[in-house]
ChimeraX commands (.cxc) that place a marker at each C-alpha (Angstrom):
marker #1 position 128.65,74.52,110.48 radius 0.5
marker #1 position 124.96,74.96,111.75 radius 0.5
marker #1 position 122.77,77.52,109.15 radius 0.5
marker #1 position 121.24,80.72,110.37 radius 0.5
marker #1 position 117.41,78.79,109.54 radius 0.5
marker #1 position 118.60,75.63,111.41 radius 0.5
marker #1 position 120.01,77.72,114.73 radius 0.5
marker #1 position 116.55,80.20,114.29 radius 0.5
marker #1 position 114.21,76.47,114.17 radius 0.5
marker #1 position 116.31,75.07,117.00 radius 0.5
marker #1 position 115.48,78.66,119.15 radius 0.5
marker #1 position 111.71,78.38,118.54 radius 0.5
marker #1 position 111.65,74.88,119.61 radius 0.5
marker #1 position 113.62,75.55,122.39 radius 0.5
marker #1 position 111.64,78.43,123.52 radius 0.5
marker #1 position 108.22,76.36,123.20 radius 0.5
marker #1 position 110.06,73.60,125.36 radius 0.5
marker #1 position 110.45,75.62,127.78 radius 0.5
marker #1 position 107.20,77.73,127.91 radius 0.5
marker #1 position 104.50,74.90,127.26 radius 0.5
marker #1 position 106.36,72.15,128.68 radius 0.5
marker #1 position 103.86,69.03,129.30 radius 0.5
marker #1 position 101.05,71.31,127.88 radius 0.5
marker #1 position 99.18,74.76,128.33 radius 0.5
marker #1 position 96.72,73.78,130.80 radius 0.5
marker #1 position 94.98,76.97,131.37 radius 0.5
marker #1 position 94.53,76.97,127.35 radius 0.5
marker #1 position 93.62,73.08,127.35 radius 0.5
marker #1 position 90.80,73.56,129.95 radius 0.5
marker #1 position 88.86,76.48,129.05 radius 0.5
marker #1 position 89.04,76.57,125.08 radius 0.5
marker #1 position 87.73,73.53,122.74 radius 0.5
marker #1 position 90.38,71.78,120.66 radius 0.5
marker #1 position 88.21,72.71,117.26 radius 0.5
marker #1 position 87.61,76.51,118.23 radius 0.5
marker #1 position 88.55,79.02,115.93 radius 0.5
marker #1 position 89.07,82.51,116.10 radius 0.5
marker #1 position 91.84,85.15,114.81 radius 0.5
marker #1 position 94.04,87.80,116.73 radius 0.5
marker #1 position 95.61,90.76,115.67 radius 0.5
marker #1 position 99.26,92.55,116.10 radius 0.5
marker #1 position 98.60,96.06,117.92 radius 0.5
marker #1 position 101.61,98.54,117.90 radius 0.5
marker #1 position 101.43,100.59,120.97 radius 0.5
marker #1 position 104.73,102.49,120.76 radius 0.5
marker #1 position 106.67,104.28,117.86 radius 0.5
marker #1 position 109.50,102.76,116.33 radius 0.5
marker #1 position 110.79,100.43,113.50 radius 0.5
marker #1 position 109.02,97.03,113.34 radius 0.5
marker #1 position 111.05,93.78,113.06 radius 0.5
marker #1 position 110.92,90.39,113.48 radius 0.5
marker #1 position 107.76,89.67,111.27 radius 0.5
marker #1 position 109.46,86.79,109.18 radius 0.5
marker #1 position 110.29,84.98,112.39 radius 0.5
marker #1 position 107.08,85.72,113.81 radius 0.5
marker #1 position 105.57,83.91,110.60 radius 0.5
marker #1 position 108.02,80.90,111.56 radius 0.5
marker #1 position 107.06,80.78,114.84 radius 0.5
marker #1 position 103.34,80.51,113.97 radius 0.5
marker #1 position 103.72,78.03,111.02 radius 0.5
marker #1 position 106.14,75.70,113.17 radius 0.5
marker #1 position 103.37,75.37,115.60 radius 0.5
marker #1 position 100.58,74.90,113.56 radius 0.5
marker #1 position 101.01,74.71,109.86 radius 0.5
marker #1 position 97.29,75.62,109.53 radius 0.5
marker #1 position 97.53,78.85,111.35 radius 0.5
marker #1 position 96.85,81.74,108.35 radius 0.5
marker #1 position 99.12,84.87,108.64 radius 0.5
marker #1 position 98.01,88.33,106.78 radius 0.5
marker #1 position 100.78,90.85,107.16 radius 0.5
marker #1 position 99.83,94.54,106.82 radius 0.5
marker #1 position 103.64,95.86,107.76 radius 0.5
marker #1 position 106.87,94.61,106.45 radius 0.5
marker #1 position 109.95,94.18,108.56 radius 0.5
marker #1 position 112.04,97.75,108.50 radius 0.5
marker #1 position 108.88,99.78,108.41 radius 0.5
marker #1 position 108.40,102.79,110.61 radius 0.5
marker #1 position 105.40,101.98,112.91 radius 0.5
marker #1 position 103.18,104.01,115.25 radius 0.5
marker #1 position 100.84,103.59,118.41 radius 0.5
marker #1 position 97.69,102.19,117.11 radius 0.5
marker #1 position 98.96,100.57,113.79 radius 0.5
marker #1 position 97.82,96.91,113.41 radius 0.5
marker #1 position 100.97,95.14,111.89 radius 0.5
marker #1 position 99.19,91.79,111.31 radius 0.5
marker #1 position 96.43,89.36,111.54 radius 0.5
marker #1 position 96.82,85.76,112.42 radius 0.5
marker #1 position 93.56,83.04,112.49 radius 0.5
marker #1 position 93.11,79.41,112.92 radius 0.5
marker #1 position 92.91,77.65,116.06 radius 0.5
marker #1 position 92.27,79.65,119.26 radius 0.5
marker #1 position 94.51,77.17,121.14 radius 0.5
marker #1 position 97.41,77.46,118.50 radius 0.5
marker #1 position 96.75,81.27,118.88 radius 0.5
marker #1 position 97.23,81.58,122.67 radius 0.5
marker #1 position 100.56,79.15,122.98 radius 0.5
marker #1 position 102.22,81.12,120.30 radius 0.5
marker #1 position 101.29,84.47,121.58 radius 0.5
marker #1 position 104.02,85.40,124.11 radius 0.5
marker #1 position 106.66,83.40,122.22 radius 0.5
marker #1 position 106.13,85.60,119.02 radius 0.5
marker #1 position 105.28,88.92,121.30 radius 0.5
marker #1 position 109.18,88.20,122.98 radius 0.5
marker #1 position 110.77,87.99,119.90 radius 0.5
marker #1 position 108.96,90.48,117.52 radius 0.5
marker #1 position 109.13,93.05,120.72 radius 0.5
marker #1 position 113.09,92.60,121.34 radius 0.5
marker #1 position 113.78,92.85,117.72 radius 0.5
marker #1 position 111.89,95.53,117.18 radius 0.5
marker #1 position 113.45,97.15,120.30 radius 0.5
marker #1 position 116.91,96.65,118.71 radius 0.5
marker #1 position 116.09,97.72,115.11 radius 0.5
marker #1 position 114.52,101.19,116.61 radius 0.5
marker #1 position 117.65,101.78,118.84 radius 0.5
marker #1 position 120.10,100.91,115.66 radius 0.5
marker #1 position 117.95,103.26,113.46 radius 0.5
marker #1 position 118.29,106.18,116.23 radius 0.5
marker #1 position 121.94,105.39,116.33 radius 0.5
marker #1 position 121.58,105.47,112.18 radius 0.5
marker #1 position 119.99,108.82,111.61 radius 0.5
marker #1 position 122.32,110.20,114.10 radius 0.5
marker #1 position 125.42,109.96,111.96 radius 0.5
marker #1 position 123.55,111.15,108.55 radius 0.5
marker #1 position 125.94,112.76,106.44 radius 0.5
marker #1 position 129.15,111.20,107.46 radius 0.5
marker #1 position 130.76,107.90,106.05 radius 0.5
marker #1 position 130.68,105.91,109.30 radius 0.5
marker #1 position 128.38,102.82,109.48 radius 0.5
marker #1 position 127.12,101.52,112.73 radius 0.5
marker #1 position 128.35,97.98,113.89 radius 0.5
marker #1 position 126.80,95.85,116.70 radius 0.5
marker #1 position 129.16,93.72,118.75 radius 0.5
marker #1 position 128.78,90.04,120.15 radius 0.5
marker #1 position 127.16,91.11,123.38 radius 0.5
marker #1 position 124.17,89.39,122.57 radius 0.5
marker #1 position 121.08,87.12,124.02 radius 0.5
marker #1 position 122.84,84.02,124.43 radius 0.5
marker #1 position 120.60,81.55,121.66 radius 0.5
marker #1 position 119.14,84.54,120.10 radius 0.5
marker #1 position 122.19,86.16,118.20 radius 0.5
marker #1 position 121.21,85.59,115.01 radius 0.5
marker #1 position 117.94,87.21,115.50 radius 0.5
marker #1 position 119.28,90.25,117.32 radius 0.5
marker #1 position 122.14,90.97,114.61 radius 0.5
marker #1 position 119.17,90.36,112.16 radius 0.5
marker #1 position 117.72,93.04,113.96 radius 0.5
marker #1 position 120.43,95.63,113.60 radius 0.5
marker #1 position 120.25,95.04,109.78 radius 0.5
marker #1 position 116.89,95.84,109.42 radius 0.5
marker #1 position 117.70,99.13,111.74 radius 0.5
marker #1 position 120.24,99.92,109.01 radius 0.5
marker #1 position 123.17,99.08,110.93 radius 0.5
marker #1 position 125.88,96.37,109.87 radius 0.5
marker #1 position 126.76,93.41,111.92 radius 0.5
marker #1 position 130.69,93.17,113.03 radius 0.5
marker #1 position 131.56,89.48,113.05 radius 0.5
marker #1 position 128.70,86.92,113.62 radius 0.5
marker #1 position 130.90,84.94,116.12 radius 0.5
marker #1 position 134.28,84.01,116.98 radius 0.5
marker #1 position 134.49,82.02,113.23 radius 0.5
marker #1 position 133.99,84.73,110.63 radius 0.5
marker #1 position 136.95,87.20,111.73 radius 0.5
marker #1 position 140.13,87.47,113.58 radius 0.5
marker #1 position 139.71,89.90,116.32 radius 0.5
marker #1 position 142.80,90.71,118.29 radius 0.5
marker #1 position 141.87,92.13,121.45 radius 0.5
marker #1 position 143.76,93.55,124.71 radius 0.5
marker #1 position 143.89,90.11,126.24 radius 0.5
marker #1 position 144.92,88.10,123.25 radius 0.5
marker #1 position 147.68,90.41,122.59 radius 0.5
marker #1 position 148.97,90.58,126.39 radius 0.5
marker #1 position 148.68,86.91,126.35 radius 0.5
marker #1 position 150.55,86.78,122.91 radius 0.5
marker #1 position 153.35,88.68,124.19 radius 0.5
marker #1 position 152.63,91.66,122.18 radius 0.5
marker #1 position 151.28,93.18,119.35 radius 0.5
marker #1 position 154.19,91.62,116.44 radius 0.5
marker #1 position 153.69,88.21,118.06 radius 0.5
marker #1 position 149.88,88.26,118.02 radius 0.5
marker #1 position 150.01,89.19,114.39 radius 0.5
marker #1 position 152.55,87.27,112.92 radius 0.5
marker #1 position 150.83,84.17,114.82 radius 0.5
marker #1 position 147.46,84.85,112.85 radius 0.5
marker #1 position 149.71,85.04,109.68 radius 0.5
marker #1 position 151.00,81.60,110.37 radius 0.5
marker #1 position 147.35,80.09,111.98 radius 0.5
marker #1 position 145.65,81.24,108.57 radius 0.5
marker #1 position 148.69,80.08,106.09 radius 0.5
marker #1 position 148.88,76.75,107.69 radius 0.5
marker #1 position 144.78,76.21,107.47 radius 0.5
marker #1 position 144.84,78.16,104.18 radius 0.5
marker #1 position 141.78,80.40,105.94 radius 0.5
marker #1 position 141.12,83.67,104.51 radius 0.5
marker #1 position 139.69,85.64,107.25 radius 0.5
marker #1 position 140.26,89.44,107.99 radius 0.5
marker #1 position 142.34,90.49,110.79 radius 0.5
marker #1 position 141.32,93.32,113.19 radius 0.5
marker #1 position 143.31,94.35,116.02 radius 0.5
marker #1 position 142.56,96.63,119.12 radius 0.5
marker #1 position 144.69,99.17,119.97 radius 0.5
marker #1 position 144.96,101.17,123.40 radius 0.5
marker #1 position 147.37,103.83,122.85 radius 0.5
marker #1 position 149.68,105.46,120.28 radius 0.5
marker #1 position 152.10,103.25,121.11 radius 0.5
marker #1 position 150.49,100.06,120.00 radius 0.5
marker #1 position 149.05,102.08,117.16 radius 0.5
marker #1 position 152.84,102.86,116.14 radius 0.5
marker #1 position 153.63,99.13,116.60 radius 0.5
marker #1 position 150.74,97.79,114.58 radius 0.5
marker #1 position 151.05,100.42,111.71 radius 0.5
marker #1 position 154.94,99.54,111.84 radius 0.5
marker #1 position 154.15,95.79,111.34 radius 0.5
marker #1 position 151.26,96.08,108.95 radius 0.5
marker #1 position 149.60,92.72,107.91 radius 0.5
marker #1 position 146.00,93.87,109.31 radius 0.5
marker #1 position 142.74,94.82,107.48 radius 0.5
marker #1 position 141.41,96.83,110.38 radius 0.5
marker #1 position 142.37,99.09,113.58 radius 0.5
marker #1 position 139.94,99.35,116.55 radius 0.5
marker #1 position 140.55,102.71,118.67 radius 0.5
marker #1 position 139.80,101.46,121.86 radius 0.5
marker #1 position 138.17,104.33,124.58 radius 0.5
marker #1 position 139.93,106.65,122.33 radius 0.5
marker #1 position 138.67,110.36,123.14 radius 0.5
marker #1 position 137.46,112.40,120.47 radius 0.5
marker #1 position 140.83,114.55,119.79 radius 0.5
marker #1 position 143.06,111.53,120.22 radius 0.5
marker #1 position 140.40,109.52,117.55 radius 0.5
marker #1 position 141.16,112.58,115.10 radius 0.5
marker #1 position 145.11,112.28,115.45 radius 0.5
marker #1 position 144.66,108.39,114.54 radius 0.5
marker #1 position 142.81,108.80,111.78 radius 0.5
marker #1 position 145.60,111.12,110.33 radius 0.5
marker #1 position 148.24,108.95,111.49 radius 0.5
marker #1 position 146.21,106.00,109.68 radius 0.5
marker #1 position 146.27,108.07,106.81 radius 0.5
marker #1 position 143.50,105.45,104.71 radius 0.5
marker #1 position 146.04,102.73,104.85 radius 0.5
marker #1 position 143.40,100.56,107.07 radius 0.5
marker #1 position 139.64,100.70,107.70 radius 0.5
marker #1 position 139.06,101.77,111.41 radius 0.5
marker #1 position 136.81,101.76,114.24 radius 0.5
marker #1 position 135.98,103.26,117.11 radius 0.5
marker #1 position 134.90,101.32,120.21 radius 0.5
marker #1 position 134.44,101.66,124.28 radius 0.5
marker #1 position 132.96,104.67,126.17 radius 0.5
marker #1 position 130.96,106.19,122.97 radius 0.5
marker #1 position 127.52,107.35,123.82 radius 0.5
marker #1 position 124.39,108.41,121.83 radius 0.5
marker #1 position 125.31,112.09,122.57 radius 0.5
marker #1 position 128.87,111.74,121.68 radius 0.5
marker #1 position 128.71,109.34,118.92 radius 0.5
marker #1 position 128.56,112.08,116.04 radius 0.5
marker #1 position 131.59,113.84,117.45 radius 0.5
marker #1 position 133.62,110.58,116.95 radius 0.5
marker #1 position 132.27,110.09,113.20 radius 0.5
marker #1 position 133.15,113.68,112.38 radius 0.5
marker #1 position 136.57,112.51,112.79 radius 0.5
marker #1 position 136.91,109.99,109.78 radius 0.5
marker #1 position 136.64,106.49,111.06 radius 0.5
marker #1 position 134.73,103.96,109.04 radius 0.5
marker #1 position 132.87,102.19,111.77 radius 0.5
marker #1 position 131.87,102.67,115.21 radius 0.5
marker #1 position 130.78,99.71,117.25 radius 0.5
marker #1 position 127.97,100.30,119.75 radius 0.5
marker #1 position 127.41,97.30,122.39 radius 0.5
marker #1 position 124.14,98.87,123.43 radius 0.5
marker #1 position 122.22,97.89,120.47 radius 0.5
marker #1 position 121.59,94.47,121.82 radius 0.5
marker #1 position 122.82,94.59,125.25 radius 0.5
marker #1 position 120.49,96.98,127.15 radius 0.5
marker #1 position 117.84,97.53,124.76 radius 0.5
marker #1 position 113.98,98.21,125.74 radius 0.5
marker #1 position 111.37,96.09,123.89 radius 0.5
marker #1 position 108.71,98.14,121.71 radius 0.5
marker #1 position 105.52,97.93,123.02 radius 0.5
marker #1 position 102.88,95.83,121.24 radius 0.5
marker #1 position 100.07,93.09,122.08 radius 0.5
marker #1 position 98.19,90.51,120.58 radius 0.5
marker #1 position 94.67,91.12,120.71 radius 0.5
marker #1 position 91.73,88.83,120.10 radius 0.5
marker #1 position 89.04,90.07,117.93 radius 0.5
marker link #1:1,2 radius 0.2
marker link #1:2,3 radius 0.2
marker link #1:3,4 radius 0.2
marker link #1:4,5 radius 0.2
marker link #1:5,6 radius 0.2
marker link #1:6,7 radius 0.2
marker link #1:7,8 radius 0.2
marker link #1:8,9 radius 0.2
marker link #1:9,10 radius 0.2
marker link #1:10,11 radius 0.2
marker link #1:11,12 radius 0.2
marker link #1:12,13 radius 0.2
marker link #1:13,14 radius 0.2
marker link #1:14,15 radius 0.2
marker link #1:15,16 radius 0.2
marker link #1:16,17 radius 0.2
marker link #1:17,18 radius 0.2
marker link #1:18,19 radius 0.2
marker link #1:19,20 radius 0.2
marker link #1:20,21 radius 0.2
marker link #1:21,22 radius 0.2
marker link #1:22,23 radius 0.2
marker link #1:23,24 radius 0.2
marker link #1:24,25 radius 0.2
marker link #1:25,26 radius 0.2
marker link #1:26,27 radius 0.2
marker link #1:27,28 radius 0.2
marker link #1:28,29 radius 0.2
marker link #1:29,30 radius 0.2
marker link #1:30,31 radius 0.2
marker link #1:31,32 radius 0.2
marker link #1:32,33 radius 0.2
marker link #1:33,34 radius 0.2
marker link #1:34,35 radius 0.2
marker link #1:35,36 radius 0.2
marker link #1:36,37 radius 0.2
marker link #1:37,38 radius 0.2
marker link #1:38,39 radius 0.2
marker link #1:39,40 radius 0.2
marker link #1:40,41 radius 0.2
marker link #1:41,42 radius 0.2
marker link #1:42,43 radius 0.2
marker link #1:43,44 radius 0.2
marker link #1:44,45 radius 0.2
marker link #1:45,46 radius 0.2
marker link #1:46,47 radius 0.2
marker link #1:47,48 radius 0.2
marker link #1:48,49 radius 0.2
marker link #1:49,50 radius 0.2
marker link #1:50,51 radius 0.2
marker link #1:51,52 radius 0.2
marker link #1:52,53 radius 0.2
marker link #1:53,54 radius 0.2
marker link #1:54,55 radius 0.2
marker link #1:55,56 radius 0.2
marker link #1:56,57 radius 0.2
marker link #1:57,58 radius 0.2
marker link #1:58,59 radius 0.2
marker link #1:59,60 radius 0.2
marker link #1:60,61 radius 0.2
marker link #1:61,62 radius 0.2
marker link #1:62,63 radius 0.2
marker link #1:63,64 radius 0.2
marker link #1:64,65 radius 0.2
marker link #1:65,66 radius 0.2
marker link #1:66,67 radius 0.2
marker link #1:67,68 radius 0.2
marker link #1:68,69 radius 0.2
marker link #1:69,70 radius 0.2
marker link #1:70,71 radius 0.2
marker link #1:71,72 radius 0.2
marker link #1:72,73 radius 0.2
marker link #1:73,74 radius 0.2
marker link #1:74,75 radius 0.2
marker link #1:75,76 radius 0.2
marker link #1:76,77 radius 0.2
marker link #1:77,78 radius 0.2
marker link #1:78,79 radius 0.2
marker link #1:79,80 radius 0.2
marker link #1:80,81 radius 0.2
marker link #1:81,82 radius 0.2
marker link #1:82,83 radius 0.2
marker link #1:83,84 radius 0.2
marker link #1:84,85 radius 0.2
marker link #1:85,86 radius 0.2
marker link #1:86,87 radius 0.2
marker link #1:87,88 radius 0.2
marker link #1:88,89 radius 0.2
marker link #1:89,90 radius 0.2
marker link #1:90,91 radius 0.2
marker link #1:91,92 radius 0.2
marker link #1:92,93 radius 0.2
marker link #1:93,94 radius 0.2
marker link #1:94,95 radius 0.2
marker link #1:95,96 radius 0.2
marker link #1:96,97 radius 0.2
marker link #1:97,98 radius 0.2
marker link #1:98,99 radius 0.2
marker link #1:99,100 radius 0.2
marker link #1:100,101 radius 0.2
marker link #1:101,102 radius 0.2
marker link #1:102,103 radius 0.2
marker link #1:103,104 radius 0.2
marker link #1:104,105 radius 0.2
marker link #1:105,106 radius 0.2
marker link #1:106,107 radius 0.2
marker link #1:107,108 radius 0.2
marker link #1:108,109 radius 0.2
marker link #1:109,110 radius 0.2
marker link #1:110,111 radius 0.2
marker link #1:111,112 radius 0.2
marker link #1:112,113 radius 0.2
marker link #1:113,114 radius 0.2
marker link #1:114,115 radius 0.2
marker link #1:115,116 radius 0.2
marker link #1:116,117 radius 0.2
marker link #1:117,118 radius 0.2
marker link #1:118,119 radius 0.2
marker link #1:119,120 radius 0.2
marker link #1:120,121 radius 0.2
marker link #1:121,122 radius 0.2
marker link #1:122,123 radius 0.2
marker link #1:123,124 radius 0.2
marker link #1:124,125 radius 0.2
marker link #1:125,126 radius 0.2
marker link #1:126,127 radius 0.2
marker link #1:127,128 radius 0.2
marker link #1:128,129 radius 0.2
marker link #1:129,130 radius 0.2
marker link #1:130,131 radius 0.2
marker link #1:131,132 radius 0.2
marker link #1:132,133 radius 0.2
marker link #1:133,134 radius 0.2
marker link #1:134,135 radius 0.2
marker link #1:135,136 radius 0.2
marker link #1:136,137 radius 0.2
marker link #1:137,138 radius 0.2
marker link #1:138,139 radius 0.2
marker link #1:139,140 radius 0.2
marker link #1:140,141 radius 0.2
marker link #1:141,142 radius 0.2
marker link #1:142,143 radius 0.2
marker link #1:143,144 radius 0.2
marker link #1:144,145 radius 0.2
marker link #1:145,146 radius 0.2
marker link #1:146,147 radius 0.2
marker link #1:147,148 radius 0.2
marker link #1:148,149 radius 0.2
marker link #1:149,150 radius 0.2
marker link #1:150,151 radius 0.2
marker link #1:151,152 radius 0.2
marker link #1:152,153 radius 0.2
marker link #1:153,154 radius 0.2
marker link #1:154,155 radius 0.2
marker link #1:155,156 radius 0.2
marker link #1:156,157 radius 0.2
marker link #1:157,158 radius 0.2
marker link #1:158,159 radius 0.2
marker link #1:159,160 radius 0.2
marker link #1:160,161 radius 0.2
marker link #1:161,162 radius 0.2
marker link #1:162,163 radius 0.2
marker link #1:163,164 radius 0.2
marker link #1:164,165 radius 0.2
marker link #1:165,166 radius 0.2
marker link #1:166,167 radius 0.2
marker link #1:167,168 radius 0.2
marker link #1:168,169 radius 0.2
marker link #1:169,170 radius 0.2
marker link #1:170,171 radius 0.2
marker link #1:171,172 radius 0.2
marker link #1:172,173 radius 0.2
marker link #1:173,174 radius 0.2
marker link #1:174,175 radius 0.2
marker link #1:175,176 radius 0.2
marker link #1:176,177 radius 0.2
marker link #1:177,178 radius 0.2
marker link #1:178,179 radius 0.2
marker link #1:179,180 radius 0.2
marker link #1:180,181 radius 0.2
marker link #1:181,182 radius 0.2
marker link #1:182,183 radius 0.2
marker link #1:183,184 radius 0.2
marker link #1:184,185 radius 0.2
marker link #1:185,186 radius 0.2
marker link #1:186,187 radius 0.2
marker link #1:187,188 radius 0.2
marker link #1:188,189 radius 0.2
marker link #1:189,190 radius 0.2
marker link #1:190,191 radius 0.2
marker link #1:191,192 radius 0.2
marker link #1:192,193 radius 0.2
marker link #1:193,194 radius 0.2
marker link #1:194,195 radius 0.2
marker link #1:195,196 radius 0.2
marker link #1:196,197 radius 0.2
marker link #1:197,198 radius 0.2
marker link #1:198,199 radius 0.2
marker link #1:199,200 radius 0.2
marker link #1:200,201 radius 0.2
marker link #1:201,202 radius 0.2
marker link #1:202,203 radius 0.2
marker link #1:203,204 radius 0.2
marker link #1:204,205 radius 0.2
marker link #1:205,206 radius 0.2
marker link #1:206,207 radius 0.2
marker link #1:207,208 radius 0.2
marker link #1:208,209 radius 0.2
marker link #1:209,210 radius 0.2
marker link #1:210,211 radius 0.2
marker link #1:211,212 radius 0.2
marker link #1:212,213 radius 0.2
marker link #1:213,214 radius 0.2
marker link #1:214,215 radius 0.2
marker link #1:215,216 radius 0.2
marker link #1:216,217 radius 0.2
marker link #1:217,218 radius 0.2
marker link #1:218,219 radius 0.2
marker link #1:219,220 radius 0.2
marker link #1:220,221 radius 0.2
marker link #1:221,222 radius 0.2
marker link #1:222,223 radius 0.2
marker link #1:223,224 radius 0.2
marker link #1:224,225 radius 0.2
marker link #1:225,226 radius 0.2
marker link #1:226,227 radius 0.2
marker link #1:227,228 radius 0.2
marker link #1:228,229 radius 0.2
marker link #1:229,230 radius 0.2
marker link #1:230,231 radius 0.2
marker link #1:231,232 radius 0.2
marker link #1:232,233 radius 0.2
marker link #1:233,234 radius 0.2
marker link #1:234,235 radius 0.2
marker link #1:235,236 radius 0.2
marker link #1:236,237 radius 0.2
marker link #1:237,238 radius 0.2
marker link #1:238,239 radius 0.2
marker link #1:239,240 radius 0.2
marker link #1:240,241 radius 0.2
marker link #1:241,242 radius 0.2
marker link #1:242,243 radius 0.2
marker link #1:243,244 radius 0.2
marker link #1:244,245 radius 0.2
marker link #1:245,246 radius 0.2
marker link #1:246,247 radius 0.2
marker link #1:247,248 radius 0.2
marker link #1:248,249 radius 0.2
marker link #1:249,250 radius 0.2
marker link #1:250,251 radius 0.2
marker link #1:251,252 radius 0.2
marker link #1:252,253 radius 0.2
marker link #1:253,254 radius 0.2
marker link #1:254,255 radius 0.2
marker link #1:255,256 radius 0.2
marker link #1:256,257 radius 0.2
marker link #1:257,258 radius 0.2
marker link #1:258,259 radius 0.2
marker link #1:259,260 radius 0.2
marker link #1:260,261 radius 0.2
marker link #1:261,262 radius 0.2
marker link #1:262,263 radius 0.2
marker link #1:263,264 radius 0.2
marker link #1:264,265 radius 0.2
marker link #1:265,266 radius 0.2
marker link #1:266,267 radius 0.2
marker link #1:267,268 radius 0.2
marker link #1:268,269 radius 0.2
marker link #1:269,270 radius 0.2
marker link #1:270,271 radius 0.2
marker link #1:271,272 radius 0.2
marker link #1:272,273 radius 0.2
marker link #1:273,274 radius 0.2
marker link #1:274,275 radius 0.2
marker link #1:275,276 radius 0.2
marker link #1:276,277 radius 0.2
marker link #1:277,278 radius 0.2
marker link #1:278,279 radius 0.2
marker link #1:279,280 radius 0.2
marker link #1:280,281 radius 0.2
marker link #1:281,282 radius 0.2
view
């Protein structure tokens, strides 16, 4: 399996290939090859900074002679006017790495900032914020890293590191019991040790899961707050509980107060606004 570092390097290489193509002709025509300079990363909006380490990799992968001085690290609170880093070296390199670095850092910082808002909203409860697989293709590892920087937790990374029986799996398998039984046969045949989570859409399905057992976590899909409390009482600590579906920033604390262990929020990655920042010559 490809490592996280290898995936990050592949993403950076692909991003440079699609942006620079056969050459940054604007930079090449007006900036001498040996001209030196420096640029500052200026924060223009309050939030949580994320992507600093990835940015360093972007700079060094394009031009190992660039010098990066970091003033503010990943996970730090930033405000408009802060200077997060200074990069010095060949001006051509500064100009050609600027957009990719900003694209990555703005998106990662936006995700970390939104995640942190949700985490702060749940302070005083036992509930953890989870992300989902609703990520930008090719950027999943960076976006999930940003969730962690913001104080959230990663759900599964992909389809390979956990079994999650959702509504379509259950329907195609012929029901709750069939789906769970097939999971156990599959894991035993391949000698895999993967956690099993199952989604339930009703109390009828929840009762079937509790009767069958053999899982680690139950996802309550689109349950109301009142029904969530009833489900938590019925499960009574036997399995981890996750709430998902139709939960907003305004209602999330109400769900957490019912005693669920996790709440997954797709909005952390699928509809986030980037944190405003710029890379200015100085």
